[in-house]
N, C-alpha and C positions, 0 to 999 in steps of 0.2 A: 861431467857426464854430457856426452854428446851421443846424439841418434840420428837415423834413418826411413823413408817412407816410399811405397809402391802403390800404383792403382790401376782397376780394370772397370770397363762399363758394358752395358747391355744397350742394344738399339731397337726400337720398335718397329715392326713391321706388319704388314695386311692393312685391310681397311680400317680408318680412324674417322671420327666423329668430326664434323664441320666444328668450326669456332662457334661457340653462342649457343651450342644444343646438348651442353654436358652439365648436371647439376650433381654435387655431390653434399650429401649431409650425415653428420655424426649425430647416432643415439646411442646416450648412455643410459644404461636401466637403471642406475640408482645414483644419484649426484650428493648424495650425503651418506658417507661412510664411516663406521667407527675401525681404530687401529686394528689392523689385521683382517678387516673383512674384503669380501671381492664383489666385483661385478663386470659386466659384459657390456664390450663398446662395440656398435654396429655401424660401419661406415657403408652408404647404399648410394651407388653411381647410377644415374640414368642418362643415357645418350643415344641418338638417332642410328647408330651402325655399331657393329661389333669390329674388334681389332685389338692394337696392343695397348698395354696398360700398367701405368705403375702408380701405386698408392701409396705416400707416405704420410705419417702421423707422427708428430713430435710430442715428447712428454718429458716429466722431470725423471730422473734415470733412476731414484730411488724406489720407484714404483716396479713392482715384479709384475712382467706382462708375458702372456702365453697365448700364442695364437691357437684359436678354435677352429676357424674356418676360413681357410683362405684361397689363394689362386693356384698354387703350385709348390716347387720344390725350391724355386728362387725365392719364395718368401722368407724373412729375418728378421730378428728382434736382437737390436745391439745398442747400448750406449744411449739410452733415453729415444728411440727409434724404433717403428717397426714400420716395414717395408713388406708391399704386395707387388710382386713382379709377375706380369705375363707377356712378354716381350713379341709373342708372335700371334695372339688373339686371343679375346676373352669376349663373353657375351656382351652385348649392347647395353643391358640391366643387369647388376650384380651387387652382390652383398657380401662383404669380408666380416668377421668378427675375431675378436680378440677379448681376452679376460684381464682385468686390472685386478691388482689386490695392493692395499695400501699397506705402508710398513707397519709392523707391531709397536713402534716406539712414535709413531706419528702424534704430533700435539694435535688436540682438539682446536678447531680455527684455522687450521693449515689448509691453502686451496692449491690443489694440482691443475694446471691448466694444459688444455691439448690445442696444437697448431697443426694442422696438415693440409696437403694438396693432392691434385690429381694431375700425373702428366702423361698426356698423349700427344698429339702434334701440338698441343700448348698445354700451359698450365692453369689449373682452376683451384682456388682455393675451396676448402672442406669447410661447410657452414654448419649450424646446429649446436647441440651441446657442446660446452667448451671446459667446466669445470667441474672437478670432483671437491667436496669440502668434507675435512673431517670433524665428525661430532664424537662427544663424549659416548662409550660404551652405554648400552641401553637406549640412547636417544633416538635410534634408528627404528623407522616404523616397524611394526611386528605384524605378521600375517593373521588373517583372522582364522580362529583356531576352527579345524575339522569339527563338524558336527557329530556327538558320540554315536556310533553306530547302534541299532538297535541288538540287542543279544539274541543269538539263536535260542530257537526252544529247546529243551534237553532233550538228547539222543534217545529213542527208543533201544529196545532189545532185539530189533528186528534185523538179522544178518543182511550186509549189503549183497546185492544181488550181481553177480557175475557177469562180467559185459560179454559181449559175442567175439570170438576170437581172442579171448584171453590167454595168456600163459599161467598156469596152476602148478605151483610146487608140490610135489608130491607129498601128501598129509594134509594139505589145506582143503577147505570145504568148498564146493561148487553150489551157487544158490542160483535157481531158476524161479522164476515168479510168472504162474501160469495164467493169472488172471488176465482175461480178454483173448485167450489163446484159442482159436476155434481148433476143430477137429475132434479125433477119439480122446475119451477119458482115458486111453491108455499109453503112458509114457516108456520108451523105453531107450536106455542107453546103449550106442553103438561106438564101436571103436573103426578108425578109418575116416573115409569121406564119402558124402551123398553122392559125389562125382566120381567115385571110385571105388576101389574093393573096400568093403565094410562088413563087420561081423557084430551081429546083437551081443551085449554083453550080460545085461539083466533089465528086467522091468523095474521101473521106478514108481517111489509111490507118494501121492501127493499130501502135505499135511492141511490142517484144516485152515489155515492161513493161506494156503493156495500156494504154498513154496514147495520145490523139491529143493533138498539138501543132499549132496553126495560127497561123503568122506573119500578123497581121493589115495589114501593111504594103502587100500588093496589093488590099486590101478597099477598096470606098468607105463611105463613112460609112453608116451605116443598122442596121436590125435585122436578126439573123441569129439560126438555130438548128441543132443537130446532130441529125440523126435516123437509125434503122434500122429505123423500123416506118411509113414511108410518111409523106407529105408534109403530114399533118394530124396528126401526133404529133410533139413536141420532147423530146429526151432532156437538152438545154443550149440556153438561151436566151441572146443578148447583144448589146448594141448596141456599135457600133465609132463612136467621135468623134474628132475631132481636138483634140489639148492645145493649149489657147491658152499661147504662151510669147513671152516678151520679154527682152531683154536690153540694156543702156546704159549707158556710163560717166558717174560723177558728175560729171567736169569734161570739157567740151570739149578743152581744152589742159591740158598738165602740163609741169613742168619736167624736166631729166635729171639733178638733182644732188641728193642727200639727199632731204630731204622735200618738197623741190618735186615730187617726181616721183610721191608720193601720192595716188592717188584710189579709187575703187570702182567695182565693176560691180555695178549693180542688177538684179537677176533678176524677173521677174513670170510669174505662171501663175493665170488668174482661175479656172480649171476644174478645177484639182489641188490638194487639199487636203495632200498627203503629199510629203516632201522626196523629191528626185531627184538624179541623177548628171548632170553636162555636159562633152561632150568639146569642148575647145577649141582650134582650130587658126588658124594665120595664115600667109598667103602670104607675108608680108613679113618672117616670122622663122622661125629653127629651133624644133623642139621643145624644146630645153634653153635657149633664150632664154624662149619663152611659160613653161616650167615655174618660172623663176625670177622672171618678172613676176608669176605668180599663188601663187608660195610651195609649189609641189607637186614631186613627183619626176615625171621623165621615164622613165615605164614602157611596157610594150608593150600597148597598147589593144586592137590588132585581132587580135592573137593570132598573128601572122606569125612570132614568134620574135626580132622586132626592134623597139627603142622607137623608133627613128628615123620620120618621117614620118607617124604617126598620130596627132598631137594628144597632149593630156594632160588626164587626168580632174581635176574639180572634183568634190569628194563632198558629198552631203547641203546642196543647196541648195533653195529655195521661193520662193513668192511673197511678196516682200518683203525677201528676202534681199539686203541690201549687202555685197559682199565685197570686202575690202581688197587692193588690187594697188599694185605701184610698178613705174614706169618710169624708176626712176634707171639709169643707166648706158646708158641706150639711146640710139642715134643719133638726132639730130634729123630729123623727118620725119612723114608721114601713115601712120598704121597702120589695116587693118581685121582684126578679131579675128571667128571664126565660132564659132557655139555650137551644140552639136546635144545634145539631150535625149538620154541614153544608152540608155534603152529604148524611146522613140517616135519618131516621125518628125517632131518638133517642132525647130524650128531658129530662130534668130535671128543676126542680126551688127550690129557695133557698130564705130564709127570715131573714132579719137582723134589730136590733134595733139602731138607732142613738140619741145618748142622748146628750143634752148640755155639754159642758165641759167647766170647770173653765179655769181662766187664769192659775192656778196653785200656788203653793208654794213653797218657798226652806226651809230646815229644816236641823239640824245636826244630822248625824246616832248615835252620842254618847250622853249618859245621863251624866249629872254632868259636872266636869271639866275633860278636858284633859291633860292628864300629859306626859311631855316629859323632860328628862335630859337635861341642859343646853349643848348646843352645836350639838344635835340630830337635826334630821330631824323631824317636827312634820306632820303626816298623819292626815289631817283634810277632813274628808269625809262629803258631802252636797248631802241630798236627794231632790230629784225633785219631785212634783206632779204633774197632771192634764198636761196641755198642757206646762209647764214649761220645757225649755231645757237650760237656760243660767240664770246668774244672777251675784250679786257682794258680795264678802266676804270681811269685813273689820277685820283686826286683830291688836288687839291694839286700844288705844283712845291716841290720842297726847295729851289732855288736863290732863286726868286722869293718863295714863301710861307712858307717855313720849315717845312712840313711837306708829306709826300706819303705818300699810301697805295696800293699797287698791288693789284688785285682782279681775279682771272681769274673769269668766270661763263660759265653753260651752260645754253640754252633748252632744258629737259628734257621740255616738253610742246608743243614744236613750233607756240607760238602767234604766235611772231614779238617776244616781247617779254619782257624780264629784269627785273625791281624789285630794285635792290640797296639794302638798309635799312644807313645809314652812321650809326653814334651817335656824334654829335660831343662828349657827354661822356665817353666812354671812349676818344676817338681819342687815339693818343700813349700811350694807359697802359700801360707794359711788363707790369704784373701781370695785366691783365685776358686774358682767352681771346680768341683771335683771332675766334673765332664770334661772341663777344659783339658787338664791334666791327664786322663786317661780316656779313652774311646775306642770303639771297634771301627775297622775300615769298613766292613760289610755294612749294608742297609739291614739287612734280616738278621746279623750278628749282633752279639752285645758285649760289653766290658766295662766293668764298672769297679771305682776305685774304693775299697773297702776299709780302709785305713792307710796312713802314711806319716812318717816322722816331718817333723817342721824345719825349716832351714832358714836362716836368716839371710842367705844370698843364693845364687843361682848353684846349682848342684856342681860340685867340684869335678876338673878333670881327673880320669883315672877309671879304674877295674870296679864293675858292680855285679853282685853275684846273681844269677838269673837261675831260678826253681820252678818246676812246674809239675803238677799233677792233677789226676780228675778228680781228687778229694775237693771237698767244699771247706776245708779248713787250712787256713795259711800255717797254723802252726804243724799239722800233719805234713803239710808240703816243706816246711824246712826239716821236720825230723827226716821224713821219708820221702823224698822228691823220686819222680818217675825219671826225671834228667836233670842235670846241671849245666850250664852255660855261662857265658860272661857276657855283659854289655860294658863296652869301653867307650867311655866321653872322652873325646880328643880335642886337639887345639881347632879355635874357629880362626876365620881369616878374613880381611878385606882386601880384595886383590888387585880390581882393575874396573876400569870402563872404557868402552869403544863405542864407536858410532857405526851406524849401519843407516841405510835407507830401504824404502820400498813404495813401490806405487800407491797413491792414495785410494785406487780401485781394485785394489789385490784382493783375491779370496784368501786369507790366511788359512782358512780350515782347508789344509793340503790333503788331508786323507777323508774329507767329508764325514767324519763321524761327530760333528756336532759341537766340538770342542776344540780350542786352540790351544796347542802345548808347544813345548820346546821341541817335540819330535817335528812338528807341522814347520816350524821354523828350521831346522836343520834340512829338510826336504825341499823347502822355497829356497834356500842358499845354494844348495845343489842344482835347484832348476834355474837359478839365475834371477830369480825373483826380488831376493832379499841380497843387497851388496852392501861390501862395506866402503864406507864414503864420509866423509866430514864435511861435504858440501851438499846441502840439503834445499831441493827446489819445492818453491811455495806449491802446496797440494800434494806432495809426498809425505810419506811418514818419516819423521826423525826417531830412528829407535837407537835408546841407549841400551847397551850390553852392560849389567852389572853383574861383575864376578865376587861374589861373596858367600862365604859359608857361615851356618850357624844361624840364619836368620829365619826359619822354619817357626820356629816356638813362638818368638814376639810376633811375627805375622799371625799366625793362628790365634794369638792370645788377643790381638789387637781388632782381628776380625778380617783382615785381608793386608794387602799389599798397599793400597789406598790410605784404609785406616791407620795403617803403622805411621804413613806420612803425616794424616792430618793429626795423630796424637803428638808426633813429635818424637817417637822411639827413632823411626829414620826421617831425615830431610833430603830431598831432591832441590837445588838450586839451579835455575837457569838464568845467567846473568851477562849482559852485553859487556863487552871489551873495548869496542872502538867507537864509545860516543865521543861526540863533539866537546871539545872544551866548554866549562860551566854549565853543562848539563848532566843530568845524574843517568845511570845506564837504564836500559828498558830490561824489565825483569819478568819472569813468569810467575803469576800466580797461580800455584798448583792446586790449591785448594779450590779456588773459582774454575779452575780448567780440568776438574775430574772426569766430566763427561767427553773430554778430548783426549783423555789418556786411557791406553790398556796396557795391562800387567800380564805377562805370561811368564810362570814359574818355572822354572827348570831345577836341574840337581845341582846345586851351588850357583846357578846362573838365574838372572831376571832379565826379561827383556821389557822396558818402558818405551810403549808407542805413543808419541806425541803427535796430534794432528795440529800441524803450526797454524792452518789456516783457520781453526777453531779454537785454539788454545788463548788464554786470557793474559796477552801482555801488558803490563803497565810501566808508568813512569811517575814517582810520588803519589801513586793510588788513583791514577787517572788511565782510561784506558788509551791503548797506543800501537799503531798498525807497526808489523814488522815492514822493513825495506829491503831493498837488493843490497847485499854487501854488509848487513848486519852481521857482527861477529860475536859469539857467545863461548862461555866457558859454563859447563855442565858440571855440577859436583854432586856425589851421592855421599852421605855422611852417614855412618852408625853412632847413634845418639844415647841409646838405652842405657841408663845405668845399672840395671841388674845384669845385662848381658856383659856389659864391661867391666863389671866389678868396681867401677868407681862413678863418684858424683862430678868429678872434675871434667870441664871443656876440654882440658889439654889432653885427655885421655879420647877422646871421641875419634873414629877411624874414618877417613875420607879418600876418596878416588874422584879423578875429575878427567874431563877431556874438553875437547873444543870443537865448534863445528862454525860454517859460515851458511847463511840463507841467501839463496840465490833466487830471483824473480822468474818465474816460468818464461822458457824463449823457447820457441819453435818455428822453425822456418822450412822452405822448401830448397833444394838445392841448385833449383836453377829458377829465375824470375824474368820473364814469364814463363811459366810450366809448357815444355815443348814434348809433342808427342806425335807419332806418325798416325796415319790411316790404316792403322792394322790392329791386330788380337795381339795380346802379351805386352802392351806399352806399360811402362814403369812410371809414376809417379812417385820422387824420393824425396827424403829430407831428414833433418836432424832436431833434436830437441833434449834439452837438460834434464826433463822428466826420467825418473827413475827407471832402469831395465826392466822390462816385464810388464810396463804400461799400456793398456790397450787403448788405442786410439781409432776414431773414424775418418778416414778419408773420402772425401766428397769431389764428384766433377758433377758440373751442371752448367747445360748449356746456356749463350750469350746470342739472344737474336739470331739463332740457328734453326732451320726448319727443315727435317722435323727435329722436334728439341729431343735431348737427351739426359739422363740425369742418374748418376750410379752411385754406391758408397761400398766399401771393403773397410773389413775389421782388421788392422795390422797390430804387431806387438813390438813395443822400442825393443830392440837388441843392445847387447851388453857395450856397444860402442856408441849408443845413442841414437842410432840411426832407425830408420821406419822406412818398409816399401811397400806400396800398393800396386796389384796390377789391375788393367783395365783393356775391353775390348773396344778400340775405336773404329773395328773394321767396317762399320756403318756410315762413318762420318767421311766428310771431304776435307782436302787441304784448304786452309782458309777459315775453318770454323773455329769458334771461340768459345769458351767456357770458362767458367771459374772454379778452381780447386780449393778446397779448405780443409783444415784438419778440426776436429771436434774430440775434447775430452772432458768427462763428466757433465754431459750436456750443453757444454758451451764451446765455441769457435775460437781455437787458439793461435790460426795461422789463416792465412787467405790472399790466394795469390790469382791473377788471371792467366789463363792458359789459352793455347792454338795449337791446332793441327797444323804440321809443317810437311813438307816434303821428305826432309831430312832432318832428325833430332840432333841437337848441336850446334847447327848452323848458325855463327855469327854476325850479328850486322856491322859492317865497317865502320869505323869511327874517324870521320876527318880528321886530318893533322891540324894543328893551329897553325896561321900564317905569322911567320917573323917579321918585325919591322924593327926598323933602326932607332925608334923612339926608345929612350931609357924606360925601364921600367923599375919603381920603385920598389926597396925592399919590404916584403910583405912582414906584417905583424905576426909573431909567432904563436899560434893557438894550437890548442889540441884538435886535431881532428876526430869528429864523434864516430864510435862504431855504431854500424846499422844495427837493426835489432828487428827481429821478425813480428813482436808484439810490444805494445807500449808499457813500460815498468811503473809501477807505480809512483807518484812523486814522493820526496822524501826531503826532511829538512835535516837530514845528517849526511854528509858527504862521507863515502868509503874512504879510510885511512890508504895513503900509499903504504904498499908492502917495503919493507926493509931490504937492502941491497943483498940479504942472506937468503932470501925467500926463495923456497923453491918455485922455479919456472915451470907453470902448467898452460894449457891450452885454456883460451878465455873461453868460458860456459855460453854455449848457444851460437858459438861461431865456428866456422869450419876453416881449412887452410887457404882457400880463396881467400876469406876476409883478411887473413894476417898477412897473405901477401900484397894485396892491395894497400895495406897500411906501411908496408917496407918500401912499395915502390914510391907512394907519395912522399915518405920521407927523405927517398934519395934525390927527388925530382927538386924538391926543396934545397937540398943542401947543394945540387947542382948549381940552381938558381943563384944561389948566395956567392959561390965562387966566381 
């Protein structure tokens, strides 16, 4: 694996603050957080002038950070760093804010530190709060509870007064309080406007409580006002409009048994924002029948002392309300329902047809035979029609197949389907829980094993009868099934093992559905993020692809893949093959490394992802570090006696593959890094980190005024290269800078850089002067290969490959380094001659 890099920067313009007149302070709102909790971080900068500025704050990249209040579109969060940029100008005093969230799995006592600086014409450190400590859940300070509010006094029966200029729906009451109103005792309702044409409609009476109440049901739509001071004066103005209102059934036709009778009433009112009550009646049904359909009580709606004949009230509906109803147990026929808004004149009606529903039937979703490898979990999906919502499934026939399981099932979510999960590995095992042998796939559905034959071994390969019916009796299903089918239990196999790799910081949930599946892996392979490779770089995932069928049952029985490994039903060993003499090999302690291992289940394929840096490797029980060049053999073994039908270890089935561990190596294509004083300048490099790895490339000025700093996030390509593009147009020839590459919050490569007139100009190297003095023959020694970063020390030299080993490019080094090595060898040979 070899990779390349590219870089682009920003320059600061405008007035800048003089040295010594800038302070930067970090304030963390809460420095103690429980796992999953969040807090805000404020960085306040004070200076004596406005101008270009950049604020950079570094932190652990496991923290989730979101910018709340920044400087503009150039602000960025990437790889454990938040950057706020304003190249052309910002206020002298300013504050930026970002939010930090602690990981859900953070351990109590973990400390996260923050380290940052402000860049203008010079660089200034950020002081203030610098640490967040993780505490146990419940240990964080709790807010002082709000005082219990004083309850409101009970409302009286006085109607609410209408506000001046209100819009009133036809049929609603208008209420005016005459208390304190001067003028005549004679109040008049007029249509029109006191400032325009108007007409007296009628005189108004004042109640003993001083209120005037007007029923607008008899008024035309339009503008009105109340006055006691003449036509050109208004005490209360209002407009009367009709309420838009509609009601319709969600289905034109429903059944009359169980869920078949369920539907909705869809209410609409385009011009009324608040909820309202609706009175429902039907000439085809009694009020108590309507009440049952709508799930409400039959009450006295019209106040005549009797509940019958005045409909039922459906409360608090509005525009867009879908109100659930059920016409189960209603006789077949056509029905009309009338809907009247309780406080206006608006009304609507809706029709629906109720048809007789059959008792329903059960059938299989699959056609032909349902095939499953021996040991797998069979998914048997039953379709239900009509009013059917439950039934019985019989798997096998005791007389013909030597095994029989009776299963009762219920469609709890009324979607017309139930998927029964049948574990062929546990079938007939008297020691297994019934719920482990048979269960339902859906959370709302249920499937229960009501009886089965006992088997001394795993269910044999062959055909098993499937019978289903809505009957609750297994005997009835066997005698009169509504449908018959076959379950075929076939061969299982342990086929192979392949090595893949992926970036250690890769987002494995490719479709963002909250779960990592085999489909995600396929997508990542297509995207070039997961690549087939037997050389694994420290920091990347080592992915073991295991192809084997018939393992679902034992994995489910043990509680998961990792649990099956721990129980010994399956084994995974990783053992060094190139240890030096007199030393035992390094081995992976799988049990102690479960926190560094993830398993993705597929259909006959399992992906075991191992984080090599956090996995527990041992030698003779002592922890040991991995070293560059370590070679390993990974072996997966199926060792379960019931699954294999044998207690002999000779019958265990194993597959294996090999891989080599490589130290992380990242380097720039040229050292020093050269760029021109122009936009679009590239900084390139190569790395042995997995394709798809995100890197942060940085350039920072050295003793250059004005100073500059910029970062770019790049992705390692399929060939191991990376490229970042920067803008150096504001810089001058001769300006010095430092270029660095960061991954997972750490610097992995660094080099000096210079702005030159022409990129690629090489400095001439003087030829050595020949002398007549004889030169002694040099002792032959290996020329060390240059590396971009120091590899960890190891007490185990890498074994020399045999002559028939396939030649590959040395990881971490480019063609140029190989050519230098060849030239050195040629010169040495020439001198010997």
